[in-house]
N, C-alpha and C positions, 0 to 999 in steps of 0.2 A: 559616938553611937550613930548619930545622924549621918556622919560622913560614911560610915560603914554601910548603912542602908542605901545611901545614894550610890555608892560604888557597886553594891550588889545589884541594884536596879539597872545601872548602866551595863553591867556585865550580862544580866539577863536579856536586856534589850538587844545588845550586840550579838549575843548568841542566837536570839530569835531572828535577827536580820540575816545572820550568816546561814541559819537553817533554812529560812525562806528562800534565800538566794540559791542555795544548793538544791532545794526541792522544786523550785519553779522551773517549768518547761513551757515552751511555746511550739505548738504544732501548726504548721501552715495549712492553708485551705486544700492544697493538692497532696497533703501527706496524711498518713495515719501512724499512730504510735503504738508499738508493741512493747509491753512491760514484762520484764522478767524479775521476779522477786526471789532472791536467793537461788537464782538459776532456774526457777520454775516459771513456766509461761502463765501469765495471768489471763483469764478468759476474756476480760473486757479489753477491747481495742480502743485506745484513746483517739477521739476525734479532733478536728481542727480547733485551735484556740488555746487558752491558758489551762494548764493542768499541773498537778503536784504529784511528786513521787517521794518515797522515803529515801533520803540520802544514805548511801552506804549499804542499803538493802535492796532497793529497786534499781533497775537499769532500763532506760527507755531507748528503744531503737526505732528510728523513723524510717518509713517506707514510702517511696514516691509512687503515687497512683496515676501519674500521667502516662500517656502513650509514648513509648520509647521507640525512637527510630534507630535501628541498628544496621549498618551496612555489613554485608557478608563478603569477605575477601574473595577474589576470583579463584575459582576452583577449576583445575585442569582434569579432564577425563576423556574417555573414549566412548563415543556413542554406540548404539546397537549396530549401526552400519559401518563401524570401524573408522570413524572420523575423529581426530583429536581436536577438542575445542576447549576454550576457557570461558567460563560463565560466572558472572557475579550477580548478586541479588541484594535486596534490602528487605528487612523484616520489621514490621510494626507490631508491637505487643504492649500489654499493660498488665499490672498486678491486680487481681481480683480478690485474692485472699492474703492480706498482709502477714497473718500468722504462719500460713503454709510457706510463703515465700521466704520467711526468715528461718523456720524450723526445718522444713523438709529438704532444703538444698542449701549448700554453703554459700554459693554466689549465683543467684538466679540469672543475672546478666551473662555471666561467663557460660553457664549451662545452656542458655538459649542460643548463644553464638556458636558453641560447638555442635549442638544439635542441628542448627541451620546449615553448617558447613557439610556435615556428614549426609544430611538429607539432600543437599544440592548435588553432591557427587553421586548419590544413588539415583537421583532423577536423571542425571546425564547418562549414566550407564543403561537405564531402562528406555531411553527415548532415542529416536532417530533424528538426524540433522534437520529434516524438513519440519519435524514437530517443534524443535527448538526455535526455528525461525518463524514459523507461521502459527503454531498452536500454543502460544505463550499463556493465554488465559487459562487453558486447561491444565498446563503444567504448574501455573501459579496455585491453582486450587489443590492439586495433588501435593505440592510442596507444603502448603499451609496445613493440610491434614497430617502430613508426616511429622511436622514440628509440633503441632497442637496436641497430639495424643499424649506424649510424655509431659508436656508443659502444663497440662491441666493439674497433674499431681503436685506441681510446684507452686500452685496458686497463681499461675500466669495464663493468660488467654492471648492467643495469636490473633491479631486483628486483621493483618493482611501481609502477603508476601508477593513481591514483584521481582521478576528477572529483569535486570537492567540491560545487560549487554552480552552478546555472544561473539567471541573473537575466533576467527577461523584462520588457518594457515594460509600463506600467500598462494601456494599451489592450488588450494581448494578455491580461493577467491577467483583465480584465473580460470579454473575449470567451470565455475558457476557463471562467469562472465561469457565464456564461449557458449555454454549451454543456453543462456538467455539470448545471445545473438542468433544462434541457430534457430531458436524458437520463434524469434521475431521474423527471421527470413522465411521460415516455413509459413507463418501466417500471411506474410506479404505475397508469397507465391499462391497461396490458396485464394486470397482476395483477387489477385490478377487473373487466375484461372476462372474464378466465378464471373468476373467482369467479361472475359472473353466468351464464356458460355452464354451469358445474357446477350452480348453483342451478336453472336452467331445466330441466336434465336430470332433476334430482330431482323437481321439480314435475310434469314430464311423466309420470314413473313413478308419482307419487302420483295423478295424474289417471286414468291407466289402471287403477290399482287401484280407485279409487272408481267408475269406469265399470263395472267388473265387479261391484262390490258397492254398489248405490245406498244401502243402509242406512248405509254408512260416510260417504257424503256428507252424509246427514241428521244423523248424530251429530256430524260436524265442524261443521255449521252451528249445531247446538244449543250446541256448545262455544263457538263464536264469540259467540252471543247471550249466554251466561252471562258470558263475559269482558267484553263491552261493558256488560252490566247491572251488573257489579261497580263500574263507574265512578260509580254513584249518579246516573244521569240520570233525570229525571222522565218524559221521553217518549222512546220508542224506536220509530223507523220503520225497518223492515228489509225489503228485497225478499225474497220467499219463492218458491222454485221451485214450479211447479205440482204436481210429484210429491209434494213434501213437504206442500203444502196439502191435496191429496187424502188423503194418509196421515193427517194430523191430523184432517180432517173425518170420515173413517171411524172413527177412534178416538173422536172426540167423539160420533158418533151411537151407537156401541155403548155408550159410557158413559151417554148420555142414556137409551137404551132400558132398560138395567139399572136405572138410577136411577128411572125411572117405575114399573117393576114393583115395585121395593122400596117406593116411595112409596105406590102404590095399596094394597099389602098392609098397610102400617103405618097408613094412614088408615082402612082398613076396620076395623082392630082398635082403634086408639086414637082415631080421629076427628081426626087432625091433618092439616094441609095440607102436602103435599110441598114441600121447598125447591126454589128455582129453580136450575137448572144454568147454568154459563157457556155463552155462545153464541159461536161463531166465525163471522165474516162475512168475505167476501172482496170486493174491489172488482171491477168488471166485467172488468178485465184479469187478475185472478187473481194479482196479484203482491204485494198488501199484506195482511198478516194483522193483524187488530185484535181485541182481546178486550174485551167489554163485561160 
């Protein structure tokens, strides 16, 4: 009799252990548990930690609440300006309602992936090439709204959508390179023309200043002669303005007169012959100055 009681107790304990092992469940911190009892959804969602279900009656399904990073395969499409491109993106989403993610859609990950691909192709067809290359932030927001609208009914919230890369045909790449080169050349020509305009304005101001002061023009010409003479040329032919020629002739005549007077005085005293002074001659046109 005692042996039968001991055996029955052992059997009950073993059955209890087996039942507890079958009923015990552990839900992780980033998960939530959705319980179905005889196929019917229980209203209470099990939180993280240790929980018990009825074996054979309840079925616990765990749902990951972390943000999921899902790459969208490259989609090929034709833009609004008839350019064939391939665009790939990445979607960041998370489950906000575990019950809806399990009940309302068969596989919420697959559903989000398909919705992202169709929305990406739709965005390509509605956009121009320049928008895909430069206005990605705006396109990302539009793509996020297109995916988020149906995903809300599935208990999923789209956190962010980013377009990763836009692949262009080789012919289009060469055309864009030529366009960029032409644009840079145009800007270089505009800059050069602007520099020439500013230089011409400064030269015009300098010309007006020299017109008011002819001596400044003569000094500038002499500076030019000195700069050219520094190149160690043996012969220098330079057109001379008539005003400068007359100015130099007058100076030469005054120097010659003073030289003759000093030469006569010295010869009368010492009996020496006065030295020859340099003579300036001009051609019939008055444009060439030559020293002998």
